[in-house]
C-alpha positions, -999 to +999 in steps of 0.1 A: +204-028+232+209-020+269+230-042+292+240-036+328+278-036+328+284-040+366+317-021+364+340-023+394+341+007+417+373+026+422+391+019+455+400+048+478+428+069+464+460+070+485+489+082+463+501+102+434+482+107+402+476+080+376+506+070+355+530+095+369+566+082+366+585+077+397+619+062+406+619+029+423+618+036+460+642+021+485+612+006+502+575+009+507+562+030+536+560+013+569+528-005+579+519-016+543+503-051+542+524-080+529+519-091+493+518-073+460+499-042+471+498-009+453+491+027+464+454+024+456+447-006+477+447-032+450+464-066+456+479-086+428+472-123+431+472-133+394+506-138+379+511-135+341+545-149+332+559-149+297+580-179+287+593-164+254+589-135+230+590-157+199+558-166+180+551-186+149+522-163+137+524-127+126+490-113+138+484-079+123+473-064+157+505-077+174+535-081+151+549-068+118+549-091+088+587-096+090+585-104+127+606-089+155+642-091+167+640-119+192+657-118+226+690-136+228+687-170+245+708-159+275+685-130+281+654-152+286+646-168+320+657-204+323+634-231+336+650-230+370+647-192+372+610-194+363+603-220+389+621-199+416+602-167+407+569-186+407+577-201+441+585-167+456+552-153+441+531-181+455+548-188+489+557-152+499+536-128+479+501-143+478+499-153+441+469-176+438+469-184+400+494-185+372+490-178+335+518-188+312+520-166+281+543-156+253+550-149+225+539-185+219+546-208+249+545-239+227+576-230+209+596-234+241+613-268+241+613-272+279+576-262+284+566-296+298+595-295+323+586-260+334+549-270+340+558-302+357+583-285+381+558-258+390+530-284+396+553-306+418+561-276+440+525-262+441+499-290+439+468-268+441+479-238+420+457-232+390+481-231+360+466-219+327+483-210+294+475-187+265+484-201+231+477-198+194+473-236+194+496-243+165+510-277+174+487-281+205+471-312+190+504-331+195+511-317+230+477-313+248+477-347+265+513-341+277+505-307+290+476-321+310+498-349+324+525-323+334+500-304+354+485-277+332+449-269+344+434-253+313+440-235+280+431-201+264+433-201+226+435-171+203+411-177+174+399-146+154+381-163+125+368-196+113+372-187+077+405-198+062+411-167+041+403-143+069+424-162+094+453-161+070+448-124+064+449-117+102+477-140+112+497-140+079+499-178+082+476-205+067+473-225+099+436-224+107+433-262+104+462-267+129+446-242+154+412-260+153+429-294+157+446-279+188+414-266+203+397-300+199+428-318+214+427-295+244+391-303+250+397-340+246+427-339+270+405-323+298+421-288+296+388-271+302+370-249+303+386-241+269+384-204+264+387-187+230+400-152+226+389-132+195+400-097+185+376-081+161+390-059+133+368-034+115+359-046+080+378-078+084+362-102+109+337-081+128+307-094+108+317-129+118+311-124+155+276-140+158+287-171+138+319-174+158+298-173+190+274-199+176+303-222+168+318-219+203+285-223+221+278-255+201+310-271+213+309-259+249+338-234+246+337-200+262+343-172+238+357-138+248+358-109+225+387-085+231+389-048+221+420-043+200+446-026+222+474-002+213+500-030+216+508-036+179+544-035+168+536-013+138+520+013+161+491+016+137+463+014+163+437+042+165+407+043+187+386+053+157+392+020+139+388-002+170+356-023+174+343-012+209+325-034+235+293-015+227+296-024+191+304-060+199+272-063+220+252-047+191+267-072+166+257-101+188+222-087+195+211-096+160+209-133+169+212-133+207+199-118+239+227-111+265+221-107+302+245-101+330+261-133+343+250-137+380+285-149+390+308-124+406+334-109+382+360-112+410+387-092+392+384-110+359+392-089+328+361-103+310+326-091+317+305-122+312+270-125+298+246-153+297+235-160+261+200-169+249+187-171+213+167-142+201+132-146+187+135-132+151+121-097+147+117-092+185+137-083+215+126-114+233+148-144+242+138-179+233+147-210+252+173-217+279+207-202+284+230-215+257+262-206+275+282-175+282+303-150+263+328-126+277+339-091+265+372-077+275+369-039+271+403-027+282+400+005+263+364+018+265+352+002+297+384-003+317+385-024+348+417-009+362+400-002+396+399-040+403+431-051+385+447-080+403+475-089+378+513-087+380+533-094+349+568-109+344+583-106+309+604-134+293+636-116+304+624-113+339+611-077+340+582-067+363+554-048+346+528-036+370+504-027+341+501-041+306+504-006+292+533+005+315+563+022+299+584+014+330+598-020+339+617-032+369+645-058+365+639-089+387+661-114+368+692-093+369+689-091+407+683-129+408+714-136+387+735-114+408+729-138+437+700-120+455+682-138+483+645-145+482+639-116+506+657-092+483+636-104+453+604-101+474+613-065+482+621-056+446+588-071+434+568-053+461+585-020+454+577-023+417+540-031+423+537-003+448+542+021+419+514+006+398+495+034+381+459+041+390+447+035+354+461+033+319+442+065+309+429+055+275+393+060+284+400+098+287+415+104+253+400+114+220+390+090+191+425+090+177+442+090+211+467+118+202+479+121+238+482+084+246+518+072+245+518+036+234+543+012+252+574+005+233+568-033+235+542-051+214+519-077+231+542-106+220+571-090+239+551-083+270+531-114+276+493-110+280 
């Protein structure tokens, strides 16, 4: 099956090589535009902010079965610190949308207070949240009332045994109840994120898509990334974007979504039913599906994200091995202007690309970040 990917084109190069470590500069060169700009002309406008490293699932592609050593409470940003950092990002650095992540954001007791305070300060800011949806059925209406715009839910399987195998918790019924509650509360479009694991849930991909389309949810398949705490990821075992499209092509015809990608991590496709035994589509567009191919079809050239971990560290790239402390500076009494400068300096050093698309099948020369996904915040 052939699909036009429409990959973003690299911006003009203007700095050192990709991923080369460098000390934090005293300041960026003179004449650089305001905002979170890097050496390659990219501007970060999408903030991913982690509220906690804790999670109530133990997904095999993220955490070990026994869990991780959680951050001490005093190491994690307070609600007031979060609100201040968001304010600086929006008012002084050009942030135009906010995604709250974890760990699992729902385990944070002051979640509603955080969202409400951000919404009060920024009436038009899109605020989304990525969650595993365990407990969301009881909180969805409150989240909407507090000012949350929409929800992304991690859902890798609709089969109870497979779900339990992947997450090490028998909570599928709770997750599905949470997804339905989010939809009922108006936290849409509800987006579902599925990581396919070879020999476990990959064959389920067409039926998972059918389920999502039938309910008006937008499903996005995500290539497994080397962000597992066990460091067991290999490129050879990963289900690639090309394989995902092939799996879906048995039942569906995919065509490029005419909407602009606009820096989004997911490449979207319109979905039509396939006439059995042919390559032809039957009937109207049923909906869309997204594929996030961070490894094999990277979109680094148009990345617009800046990440803040739960303990207030700036990460310019999800795969960065270098972090810059923002919270320590804040707690030392820094002014907004000093925090702005630290954040801009950190983003100036953003690497050109993560480099995984240039390594062999088993990625022997790719050095995985020390943190797992739950400790970074996606």
